[in-house]
N, C-alpha and C positions, 0 to 999 in steps of 0.2 A: 789888371793884367788878363788878357784874353787866353782862354785855353789853347793848348796846340791843335791844329787842324788834324783831323783823322784822316789817316793814309787812304783808307777805304773809300772816303768820300771823294779823294782826288783822282782815283783810278780812270774815270772818263776824261779829265782834263789830261793826264799823262798819256791816255791813249791818243788823243787828238794831238797833242804837242809831238808825240813819236811820230804820227803819220805825216805832220807838217814838216817836221826834221826830214824825215825820208825823202819827201817831196822836193824840200829845197836842194838835198844832196843830188837828187836826180837832174833836176834843172841845172845845178851847177855842172854836173859830169856832161850833160848835153851841150851847154854852152862851150865847155872846154874842147869837145869833139868839133863843134862847129868852128872854133877859131882855128883848130889845127887843120880841118879841111879847107878853110878860105886860104891859110897859109901854103897849103899844098897846091892849091890852084893858083895862087899868087895874084890875087886880086889886089887892084891898087897899089901893087908893087908891096903888097902885105907879106911878109917873111915869117917862117917858122921861129926864129929868134925872137920876133916881136910878139908872136902869140904866147909862146912860152913866157916871155916876160910880163905880158897881161895875166897869164894864168899864175903866175908867181908873185904877182902884186908888184912887181917891179917897174912896170910902166903904167902909167894913168889913162891912156887910151881906153875908152870904156868900148864895150860890145856895141852899143848904139852907135857910136861914131864909125866904127868898122862896117856896120850894117848899112848905114846911110852911103858909104862910098860903094859897097857891093850892089846896092839897089841901082846904080847906074849902070850896071852890066848884066845882072840877073832880074828877071821879072818875078817878084814876089810883092805882095800887097803892103801898104801901110798899115793894114789891120793886124798883119802878122808881126810887123816891127812893134806896134803899139803892146800887142799881147806879150810879146818878149820882154819889152822894158817894164810893163806892168809887174809880170812875173818876177823880174829880177829886183825890182824895187820892193815888193812883197817879200821876196827872199832876204833881202837884205835888211828890212825892218824886223822879220822874225829872228835872224841870226843875231843881230846886234842890239838885242835887249828886249824884245817884245814881252817875254816871259818876266824878266827883272822889272820893267816898267809896269807890268799887271800884278805884281806881288800882292798888292792892297786888295785888289779885285779878287784874286785867287782865294786869299784868306777869308773872304766875306762869302758866306755860302749864298747869299741873295744874289751876289754879283758874277759868281762863278760860270753860271750858265752863258753870261754874255761874254766871257773870255773864251769859252769854247766855241761860240758862235763866230767869234773873231778868228779863232784858229781855223775854223772850217772855211771861213772866207779867204784867209792867206793861202791856204793848201789849193783852194779852187783856182786863184789866181795865178799861183806858182805852176799848177799843172796846166792851165792853158798857155803859160809860158813855155814850158817844157813840150807841149804840143806844137807850138809855133816853131821851136827849134827843129823838130822832127819834120815840119812842113817846108821849112827854109832848106834842110838839108836834101829833102826830095826835090825842090826846084833847082838846087845845084846839081843833084843826080841827073836831071832831065835836060839841063843845059851842057854838062860837061863829063857826061858818062861815067858818073861815080856809081858803083855798084854797092848800094848800101846793105844789100845781104852779105857781099862779101865783107865789107867793112865791119859789121856786126859779127862775122864769124871769126874775123882776125882779132878784133879785141876780146871776144870770148876765149880765144886760144891764148892770148897773152895773158888774161887774167888766171886761166887754169895753170899757165906755167909759173906765174908769180906765187899763185897759192900753193903748188906742188913744192915749190923751192921753200916756201916759208914753212910747210910741213917738215919738209927734210931738216930744215935749220933748227926747228923746235925739238926735233928727235935726236939732233946729235949731242953726244955728251959733251 
């Protein structure tokens, strides 16, 4: 029977896993903003209820399918689409079992650095996908007059309102 793994030895792995998770959430949020924005513009008769259904995993249309349709109307490169698709694939790989699938390597001190290297690579690919989302939103902005700064401020205002509501709810007896 192997001795338990020392938690201190796992700190670097936890650090990189946390960064990868945060990056995955960042990409997911950006993809949701992109879907809602595309629906707002009504590209390819894409509607808000469809965007919400995709976000809520009630519809199986992928973001890649939506983007291919959009590329017919907005000029952004295949490279951006490829980066976004690779980012989403890496996000899914991480979220849907990377750490569980790597348990034996995590438990083996000699293999642990390889897991950390994989986490760094996943994060890098996910962040490239997130960058592609922002570039696609900028392309939409250029074509259709979307004010990204105003959108960002609006989202921040909504988040502040939700957070203050949550604070009030927690403080209520």
